[in-house]
LOPA-959227 format. One line per field, with one value per residue (C-alpha): residue in one letter; x, y, z. Coordinates in pm, 1 decimal, decimal comma, padded with zeros to 6 digits. Example, Ala and Ser with C-alpha at 12.3 -4.5 7.8 and 13.67 -1.06 7.14 Angstrom:
2
type [A | S] .
c1 [01230,0 | 01367,0] .
c2 [-00450,0 | -00106,0] .
c3 [00780,0 | 00714,0] .
***
This chain:
400
type [M | R | Y | L | G | I | D | L | A | R | S | V | A | I | I | F | V | I | L | G | H | A | L | M | G | A | N | V | Q | E | G | A | A | V | S | A | L | R | F | F | L | A | V | S | P | P | V | F | F | C | L | F | G | C | M | L | Q | L | V | Y | A | R | Q | Y | A | A | G | R | Q | T | E | I | V | Q | R | L | L | T | R | A | V | Q | C | W | A | L | Y | V | L | T | C | A | A | M | C | I | A | A | G | L | P | F | T | Y | F | M | R | C | A | L | F | L | G | D | T | P | Y | T | D | I | L | K | F | Y | A | A | L | L | L | T | A | P | V | L | V | A | V | S | V | R | H | G | I | W | P | L | V | A | V | C | L | L | I | Q | A | A | F | P | L | I | S | H | I | P | P | I | Q | G | F | A | G | S | E | T | L | S | A | F | L | Y | G | G | E | Y | T | G | H | T | G | P | S | V | I | H | G | L | G | F | V | V | F | G | M | L | L | G | R | V | W | Q | S | R | P | G | R | E | F | L | L | S | G | P | G | W | A | L | R | A | G | F | L | A | M | L | A | A | T | A | T | W | I | I | A | G | G | H | N | L | L | E | P | A | E | R | I | T | L | R | N | T | N | H | P | L | Y | L | L | F | G | C | T | A | A | I | V | F | I | E | V | F | S | A | L | R | R | L | A | G | I | G | A | K | S | F | W | M | I | F | G | Q | T | S | L | F | T | F | C | F | G | N | V | L | L | Y | A | V | K | L | P | D | P | A | S | A | P | D | P | A | R | M | V | W | S | T | L | A | A | L | S | L | S | I | L | Y | F | Q | F | R | E | G | R | W | V | K | S | D | R | P | A | A | R | A | Y | R | W | L | A | D | D | S | A | A | Q | L | V | R | W | A | T | G | P | F | F | A | P | G | Y | G | S | S | K | P | L | K | P | V | D | T | A | L] .
c1 [-06966,3 | -06987,6 | -07238,5 | -07369,3 | -07606,4 | -07306,0 | -07130,9 | -07433,2 | -07473,1 | -07108,3 | -07150,3 | -07467,0 | -07304,0 | -07022,3 | -07267,0 | -07454,7 | -07136,0 | -07043,6 | -07398,1 | -07383,0 | -07057,1 | -07209,1 | -07506,7 | -07266,1 | -07058,7 | -07367,5 | -07507,4 | -07839,0 | -07983,0 | -08337,3 | -08663,4 | -08825,4 | -08721,7 | -08358,9 | -08361,7 | -08497,7 | -08238,6 | -07953,8 | -08071,7 | -08064,3 | -07724,4 | -07576,5 | -07612,1 | -07373,3 | -07030,6 | -07110,7 | -07252,8 | -06935,1 | -06717,5 | -06932,5 | -06903,7 | -06526,1 | -06544,6 | -06753,6 | -06482,5 | -06211,6 | -06396,2 | -06533,6 | -06225,5 | -05905,4 | -05961,3 | -06048,7 | -05728,6 | -05523,9 | -05650,7 | -05561,1 | -05190,8 | -05141,5 | -05056,7 | -04762,6 | -04939,8 | -05260,3 | -05079,4 | -04876,9 | -05185,6 | -05372,9 | -05073,9 | -05035,7 | -05396,4 | -05327,6 | -05034,7 | -05244,5 | -05531,0 | -05292,1 | -05148,0 | -05497,9 | -05568,2 | -05251,5 | -05357,4 | -05696,5 | -05528,9 | -05310,3 | -05620,7 | -05789,3 | -05488,7 | -05446,4 | -05818,2 | -05824,3 | -05486,0 | -05353,3 | -04977,7 | -04755,3 | -04703,1 | -05075,0 | -05059,7 | -04778,2 | -04985,7 | -05275,8 | -05047,5 | -04932,3 | -05292,3 | -05257,3 | -05507,5 | -05883,4 | -06010,5 | -06378,6 | -06488,1 | -06152,3 | -06136,3 | -06302,4 | -05987,9 | -05769,8 | -05995,0 | -05999,6 | -05618,8 | -05599,8 | -05851,1 | -05643,8 | -05335,9 | -05518,3 | -05677,3 | -05390,7 | -05426,7 | -05804,4 | -05775,8 | -05506,4 | -05703,6 | -06022,4 | -05853,6 | -05647,2 | -05873,7 | -06217,6 | -06425,9 | -06539,2 | -06215,8 | -06249,6 | -06615,8 | -06524,0 | -06258,1 | -06498,8 | -06769,5 | -06520,9 | -06426,2 | -06792,1 | -06858,8 | -06566,5 | -06728,4 | -06777,9 | -06405,2 | -06261,7 | -06476,8 | -06303,2 | -05945,8 | -05779,1 | -05623,2 | -05253,1 | -05065,5 | -04733,9 | -04742,1 | -04960,9 | -05248,8 | -05212,6 | -05581,0 | -05684,9 | -05452,4 | -05585,1 | -05947,7 | -05866,5 | -05705,0 | -05919,0 | -06171,7 | -06156,2 | -06261,5 | -06182,5 | -06485,1 | -06392,1 | -06267,5 | -06502,7 | -06563,5 | -06560,8 | -06214,1 | -06009,3 | -06065,0 | -06439,4 | -06471,9 | -06326,4 | -06665,3 | -06821,4 | -06548,6 | -06572,5 | -06950,5 | -06907,2 | -06668,8 | -06933,6 | -07186,0 | -06929,7 | -06910,1 | -07287,8 | -07277,5 | -06997,9 | -07208,7 | -07498,1 | -07343,2 | -07553,6 | -07777,4 | -07753,9 | -07998,3 | -07862,0 | -08197,5 | -08329,9 | -08347,3 | -08489,9 | -08477,2 | -08553,6 | -08228,8 | -08086,1 | -08414,9 | -08473,0 | -08124,5 | -08191,1 | -08528,4 | -08356,7 | -08100,1 | -08377,7 | -08576,8 | -08269,1 | -08183,3 | -08536,2 | -08564,5 | -08232,3 | -08324,7 | -08663,2 | -08558,8 | -08249,4 | -08441,2 | -08217,0 | -08368,8 | -08166,8 | -08355,2 | -08152,5 | -07810,3 | -07651,7 | -07764,1 | -07621,1 | -07292,7 | -07265,8 | -07320,4 | -07065,2 | -06794,3 | -06824,4 | -06808,5 | -07133,6 | -07223,6 | -07563,1 | -07387,0 | -07234,6 | -07560,7 | -07761,5 | -07501,6 | -07477,4 | -07856,0 | -07886,7 | -07616,9 | -07829,0 | -08132,4 | -07917,4 | -07768,6 | -08100,0 | -08280,7 | -08022,0 | -07988,3 | -08362,8 | -08340,9 | -08051,0 | -08252,7 | -08568,0 | -08379,2 | -08165,1 | -07839,3 | -07539,5 | -07166,0 | -07099,9 | -07367,0 | -07296,2 | -07403,7 | -07119,4 | -06849,3 | -06840,5 | -06775,7 | -06485,2 | -06326,6 | -06428,2 | -06105,5 | -06061,9 | -06426,6 | -06363,7 | -06042,0 | -06168,2 | -06501,9 | -06342,7 | -06082,8 | -06364,2 | -06566,4 | -06262,4 | -06200,0 | -06561,2 | -06587,3 | -06512,1 | -06810,1 | -06930,5 | -07225,7 | -07282,2 | -07331,3 | -07671,7 | -07801,5 | -07715,2 | -07908,2 | -07787,5 | -07424,9 | -07510,3 | -07658,3 | -07388,9 | -07097,6 | -07235,3 | -07284,6 | -06938,8 | -06774,2 | -06949,0 | -06869,2 | -06500,7 | -06521,1 | -06682,1 | -06416,8 | -06142,9 | -06292,4 | -06306,6 | -05948,9 | -05829,3 | -06007,4 | -05893,7 | -05641,9 | -05390,2 | -05333,5 | -05274,5 | -05043,5 | -04664,3 | -04609,3 | -04356,9 | -04618,6 | -04860,4 | -04589,0 | -04497,5 | -04861,1 | -04902,7 | -04588,6 | -04697,9 | -05059,0 | -05008,3 | -04659,6 | -04474,1 | -04677,6 | -04657,4 | -04280,2 | -04243,2 | -04449,5 | -04258,6 | -03928,4 | -04043,3 | -04210,8 | -03998,5 | -03748,7 | -04035,4 | -04161,7 | -03964,3 | -03894,0 | -04180,6 | -04434,5 | -04740,6 | -04682,4 | -04343,9 | -04415,3 | -04463,3 | -04811,3 | -05069,4 | -05402,5 | -05646,4 | -06013,7 | -06181,6 | -06523,0 | -06783,7] .
c2 [-03109,6 | -02841,6 | -02568,4 | -02471,4 | -02211,9 | -02020,0 | -02052,3 | -01902,9 | -01627,5 | -01529,0 | -01510,3 | -01302,4 | -01068,3 | -01000,3 | -00936,5 | -00690,7 | -00505,3 | -00461,3 | -00346,8 | -00097,6 | 00045,8 | 00071,5 | 00261,8 | 00504,7 | 00548,4 | 00609,8 | 00851,6 | 00665,1 | 00774,2 | 00903,6 | 00713,2 | 00484,6 | 00170,1 | 00283,6 | 00371,2 | 00027,4 | -00136,3 | 00063,6 | -00031,5 | -00398,8 | -00367,9 | -00192,9 | -00516,4 | -00699,7 | -00593,2 | -00693,7 | -01021,6 | -01087,3 | -01024,5 | -01258,9 | -01526,7 | -01485,5 | -01568,4 | -01876,7 | -01992,3 | -01940,6 | -02161,9 | -02429,6 | -02474,4 | -02322,6 | -02384,3 | -02747,4 | -02803,3 | -02604,2 | -02831,3 | -03134,7 | -03045,0 | -02823,9 | -02510,2 | -02389,4 | -02456,4 | -02280,4 | -01973,6 | -01944,0 | -01996,0 | -01713,5 | -01480,0 | -01570,5 | -01470,9 | -01143,3 | -01068,8 | -01155,0 | -00937,2 | -00647,3 | -00690,4 | -00672,6 | -00366,0 | -00199,5 | -00282,5 | -00116,5 | 00185,0 | 00218,4 | 00206,9 | 00474,7 | 00707,8 | 00672,0 | 00732,8 | 01039,8 | 01176,4 | 01156,7 | 01178,7 | 00878,7 | 00995,8 | 00950,6 | 00602,5 | 00519,1 | 00656,9 | 00433,0 | 00129,0 | 00198,5 | 00233,7 | 00612,6 | 00712,6 | 00694,6 | 00495,2 | 00481,2 | 00123,1 | -00033,4 | 00015,7 | -00325,0 | -00493,6 | -00297,2 | -00397,2 | -00762,2 | -00770,7 | -00650,5 | -00915,4 | -01185,1 | -01062,3 | -01103,3 | -01436,1 | -01663,5 | -01516,9 | -01558,8 | -01920,1 | -02004,3 | -01854,0 | -02027,0 | -02367,3 | -02335,9 | -02134,4 | -02141,0 | -01874,5 | -01690,2 | -01495,8 | -01347,7 | -01265,7 | -01096,1 | -00879,0 | -00769,5 | -00685,9 | -00478,1 | -00284,7 | -00213,0 | -00115,6 | 00127,5 | 00313,3 | 00638,0 | 00641,9 | 00517,1 | 00756,1 | 01050,4 | 00934,5 | 01194,7 | 01080,3 | 01022,3 | 01333,5 | 01410,8 | 01268,4 | 01270,4 | 01026,0 | 00984,1 | 01058,4 | 00793,7 | 00538,9 | 00604,3 | 00583,0 | 00261,0 | 00100,7 | 00214,6 | 00477,5 | 00769,9 | 01126,4 | 01129,0 | 00993,6 | 01084,6 | 00731,2 | 00452,1 | 00231,6 | 00010,0 | 00024,8 | -00292,0 | -00341,4 | -00282,7 | -00493,0 | -00789,4 | -00810,6 | -00929,8 | -01189,6 | -01326,5 | -01339,1 | -01542,9 | -01773,6 | -01811,5 | -01911,9 | -02161,4 | -02312,9 | -02350,6 | -02535,4 | -02758,6 | -02854,5 | -02951,2 | -03156,2 | -03228,8 | -02921,9 | -02656,7 | -02414,5 | -02229,8 | -02199,2 | -02546,7 | -02854,6 | -02937,8 | -02694,6 | -02325,0 | -02188,3 | -02068,4 | -01931,5 | -01754,4 | -01602,1 | -01477,9 | -01332,8 | -01154,4 | -01005,2 | -00899,7 | -00739,2 | -00560,0 | -00426,0 | -00300,3 | -00146,3 | 00036,4 | 00170,5 | 00298,5 | 00427,5 | 00596,7 | 00759,3 | 00603,1 | 00606,5 | 00337,1 | 00397,5 | 00717,9 | 00650,6 | 00932,8 | 00771,2 | 00432,4 | 00590,0 | 00778,6 | 00463,6 | 00277,4 | 00543,2 | 00622,4 | 00249,1 | 00274,6 | -00050,4 | -00048,4 | -00101,8 | -00425,8 | -00548,2 | -00467,0 | -00628,4 | -00949,2 | -00983,2 | -00922,0 | -01182,9 | -01455,8 | -01356,3 | -01334,4 | -01680,6 | -01845,5 | -01684,0 | -01786,8 | -02133,9 | -02174,4 | -02031,8 | -02263,3 | -02566,3 | -02452,9 | -02379,8 | -02691,8 | -02493,3 | -02723,9 | -02683,9 | -02657,5 | -02395,6 | -02077,1 | -01877,9 | -02019,4 | -01871,0 | -01525,8 | -01662,2 | -01868,7 | -01565,6 | -01312,6 | -01110,5 | -01100,6 | -00998,5 | -00698,3 | -00616,1 | -00651,0 | -00489,7 | -00190,0 | -00143,6 | -00140,3 | 00111,2 | 00338,0 | 00315,5 | 00406,0 | 00703,7 | 00798,6 | 00890,9 | 01243,6 | 01364,8 | 01652,1 | 01430,9 | 01329,4 | 00981,6 | 00720,3 | 00395,9 | 00241,5 | 00276,6 | 00121,0 | -00184,9 | -00243,7 | -00174,0 | -00427,4 | -00688,8 | -00619,1 | -00656,6 | -00987,5 | -01109,2 | -01044,0 | -01264,7 | -01544,7 | -01520,0 | -01523,2 | -01832,3 | -02013,7 | -01909,6 | -02036,8 | -02368,5 | -02409,7 | -02661,4 | -02399,0 | -02267,2 | -02621,3 | -02714,0 | -02733,6 | -02455,8 | -02188,3 | -01910,7 | -02114,2 | -02189,1 | -01820,4 | -01725,1 | -01979,3 | -01851,3 | -01488,2 | -01544,0 | -01808,6 | -01935,4 | -01604,0 | -01486,7 | -01831,0 | -01843,1 | -01493,8 | -01587,6 | -01912,9 | -01724,6 | -01453,5 | -01679,7 | -01993,9 | -01885,8 | -01829,0 | -02187,1 | -02441,0 | -02775,4 | -03013,3 | -02738,7 | -02843,3 | -02912,2 | -02804,9 | -02912,3 | -02659,5 | -02523,9 | -02751,1 | -02634,0 | -02587,6 | -02659,7 | -02336,2 | -02444,8 | -02420,0] .
c3 [01745,2 | 01479,6 | 01567,2 | 01225,4 | 01369,5 | 01503,5 | 01166,3 | 00990,8 | 01251,6 | 01201,2 | 00823,3 | 00854,5 | 01108,0 | 00861,2 | 00577,6 | 00799,0 | 00894,7 | 00527,3 | 00448,3 | 00736,0 | 00602,4 | 00253,8 | 00397,1 | 00560,0 | 00245,6 | 00030,5 | 00293,9 | 00304,6 | 00639,2 | 00596,9 | 00632,8 | 00886,4 | 00698,8 | 00683,3 | 01055,0 | 01141,9 | 00917,3 | 01071,5 | 01419,8 | 01323,3 | 01153,7 | 01457,9 | 01653,1 | 01417,9 | 01556,7 | 01919,2 | 01789,8 | 01590,8 | 01896,7 | 02106,5 | 01839,8 | 01850,9 | 02221,3 | 02142,8 | 01901,3 | 02164,4 | 02412,0 | 02182,3 | 01963,4 | 02100,8 | 02472,4 | 02403,7 | 02207,5 | 02458,7 | 02736,4 | 02522,1 | 02539,8 | 02235,1 | 02432,8 | 02224,0 | 01896,8 | 02002,7 | 02137,4 | 01819,0 | 01603,5 | 01774,5 | 01751,3 | 01384,2 | 01325,9 | 01506,5 | 01274,0 | 00968,0 | 01090,5 | 01151,3 | 00798,9 | 00648,9 | 00862,0 | 00729,5 | 00373,4 | 00420,2 | 00583,5 | 00274,1 | 00052,9 | 00263,6 | 00260,9 | -00116,6 | -00179,2 | 00048,6 | -00057,1 | 00298,9 | 00362,6 | 00426,7 | 00784,0 | 00855,5 | 00707,2 | 00948,2 | 01235,5 | 01135,7 | 01111,1 | 01467,7 | 01595,2 | 01619,7 | 01351,5 | 01298,2 | 01002,0 | 00904,5 | 00831,0 | 00922,2 | 01299,3 | 01338,3 | 01200,6 | 01442,1 | 01730,3 | 01621,2 | 01596,6 | 01957,8 | 02067,7 | 01899,9 | 02088,2 | 02418,8 | 02319,5 | 02442,2 | 02791,6 | 02785,4 | 02672,8 | 02929,4 | 03217,8 | 03106,9 | 03093,8 | 03412,2 | 03640,8 | 03482,2 | 03313,0 | 03626,7 | 03694,0 | 03343,8 | 03404,9 | 03733,1 | 03567,3 | 03292,4 | 03545,8 | 03746,9 | 03432,2 | 03360,7 | 03722,9 | 03705,5 | 03414,2 | 03616,9 | 03695,3 | 03364,7 | 03161,8 | 03331,1 | 03273,7 | 03050,3 | 02723,7 | 02681,3 | 02570,7 | 02408,2 | 02054,7 | 01743,5 | 01771,7 | 02147,8 | 02206,7 | 01956,9 | 02116,0 | 02466,0 | 02350,6 | 02167,5 | 02470,7 | 02762,8 | 02652,5 | 02890,3 | 02821,9 | 02450,9 | 02261,7 | 01905,9 | 01839,1 | 01734,9 | 02037,8 | 02224,5 | 02379,2 | 02404,2 | 02776,9 | 02744,9 | 02429,4 | 02615,3 | 02785,2 | 02457,4 | 02406,6 | 02760,7 | 02733,5 | 02416,6 | 02603,3 | 02872,7 | 02605,3 | 02477,6 | 02824,6 | 02823,9 | 02491,3 | 02618,6 | 02919,7 | 02692,6 | 02407,9 | 02105,8 | 02139,9 | 01871,0 | 02032,2 | 02332,9 | 02510,9 | 02432,0 | 02648,3 | 02990,1 | 03277,6 | 03293,8 | 03437,1 | 03104,1 | 02977,8 | 03309,0 | 03286,9 | 02935,7 | 03034,0 | 03322,8 | 03082,3 | 02845,9 | 03127,6 | 03264,9 | 02920,0 | 02854,0 | 03200,4 | 03167,3 | 02824,1 | 02939,0 | 03282,1 | 03141,1 | 02856,5 | 02591,9 | 02244,5 | 02069,2 | 01746,5 | 01714,7 | 01557,0 | 01758,4 | 02084,5 | 01984,8 | 01876,2 | 02206,3 | 02411,9 | 02203,3 | 02193,4 | 02564,6 | 02650,4 | 02844,9 | 03028,8 | 02858,9 | 02526,4 | 02656,5 | 02811,5 | 02499,1 | 02270,3 | 02475,2 | 02496,0 | 02122,8 | 02054,5 | 02214,8 | 02007,9 | 01693,6 | 01741,5 | 01823,6 | 01528,7 | 01272,5 | 01423,2 | 01366,4 | 01013,4 | 00933,6 | 01039,9 | 00859,3 | 00536,5 | 00560,7 | 00536,9 | 00579,6 | 00630,3 | 00255,1 | 00194,6 | 00003,9 | 00311,1 | 00520,3 | 00296,2 | 00455,0 | 00803,0 | 00670,1 | 00505,3 | 00769,6 | 00796,4 | 00421,1 | 00377,3 | 00602,4 | 00418,2 | 00060,3 | 00138,2 | 00306,7 | 00032,7 | -00222,3 | -00021,8 | 00014,3 | -00358,7 | -00435,8 | -00202,6 | 00153,9 | 00375,3 | 00309,1 | 00520,5 | 00278,2 | -00027,3 | -00159,2 | -00066,8 | -00328,7 | -00261,8 | -00587,2 | -00480,0 | -00147,4 | -00321,3 | -00579,3 | -00345,7 | -00094,3 | -00366,0 | -00505,8 | -00164,1 | -00097,1 | -00449,3 | -00386,2 | -00077,5 | -00278,0 | -00547,9 | -00286,5 | -00121,5 | -00454,7 | -00525,4 | -00186,9 | -00236,1 | -00597,1 | -00721,0 | -00829,4 | -00476,9 | -00348,1 | -00633,4 | -00620,9 | -00872,7 | -00768,0 | -00782,2 | -00569,6 | -00312,9 | -00302,9 | -00244,8 | 00036,4 | 00202,9 | 00174,9 | 00284,3 | 00552,2 | 00625,8 | 00657,6 | 00958,1 | 01120,4 | 01076,8 | 01220,2 | 01526,6 | 01580,7 | 01558,1 | 01800,8 | 02055,8 | 02037,4 | 02308,5 | 02555,1 | 02541,4 | 02740,7 | 02570,0 | 02628,8 | 02704,6 | 02513,4 | 02146,0 | 02014,8 | 01659,3 | 01377,0 | 01341,3 | 01185,5 | 01050,1 | 01337,8 | 01268,2 | 01368,7 | 01247,3 | 01517,7] .
***
């Protein structure tokens, strides 16, 4: 079954992330309406990570269990390489726009530099690298060992938050914050080990959908167990926010929770993901949005939307807190970034790309086949003959 509500939620989450970056770049921060909008947009990255977990469970884990182990592992690693390449491209755009030296570009490419806007691609590349392990454990041992590990990481927050950063080389603090968090909070969170909580939660949601085939809405159907669980999450989130004195309407408070990898950030993001998915599933049904709808494009070109949108924002202007607010730039830069994604989608689906012309073959090799060939070459010796599928990679339907 294809879960069109999840497809739409993923597209909307990407649009919101790009809009949030445009707000930052245009320095539009004042006003009650802007504050409310920024609060809503801040939910988008956790939602996107949860939806990635849903995809792992509903698509990749199912095909892994069907005997395509080698193919699925190589497909996920290929996506990781492609995501890293797009991250490197946006780092190059940032360094050129800011006049930064080549050495800083190399640091960024090695995950040793901070990049406004683009850290989400770095984080996603790391998640894709861990995805084969998550899928294998889910299929062979069930989802609960992964849930237990993530809960232990969150419970160890008082200890992990006091681990000092790595020392000894340029960018070591950024690398340590990226991997495990710790005392250094200057890097945009969450860390990789803490962000896995969103992915595993998404995989858990995928398990729920698998146990209730034919139902698009997560909280629909007979029985109150799921709805009671959601209400418990909602109550726990609200209680923690109020009792802890956390004002999540303040951007600084949200940034602190995120960059310090506070457990409340995970709980709030996972609760919001359920609301997000249910709301846009309902809107999809009310509006009659189908698989071929214009609104589904951004989810199908998600990594390229991040790349093209961020490159455009870097080219326009890097964030400058001292500059005057420019709402017009926020609007047109957002529209331009999304328009680039639409044009890219039309290009990818066009006849020329699928033709046998030398230029089209070269493009397909550069954009798709080169990374797949590299992964097959690097991982081939680790797969014993007869382990899963040993055939070259075929297109995997990642539609939800």
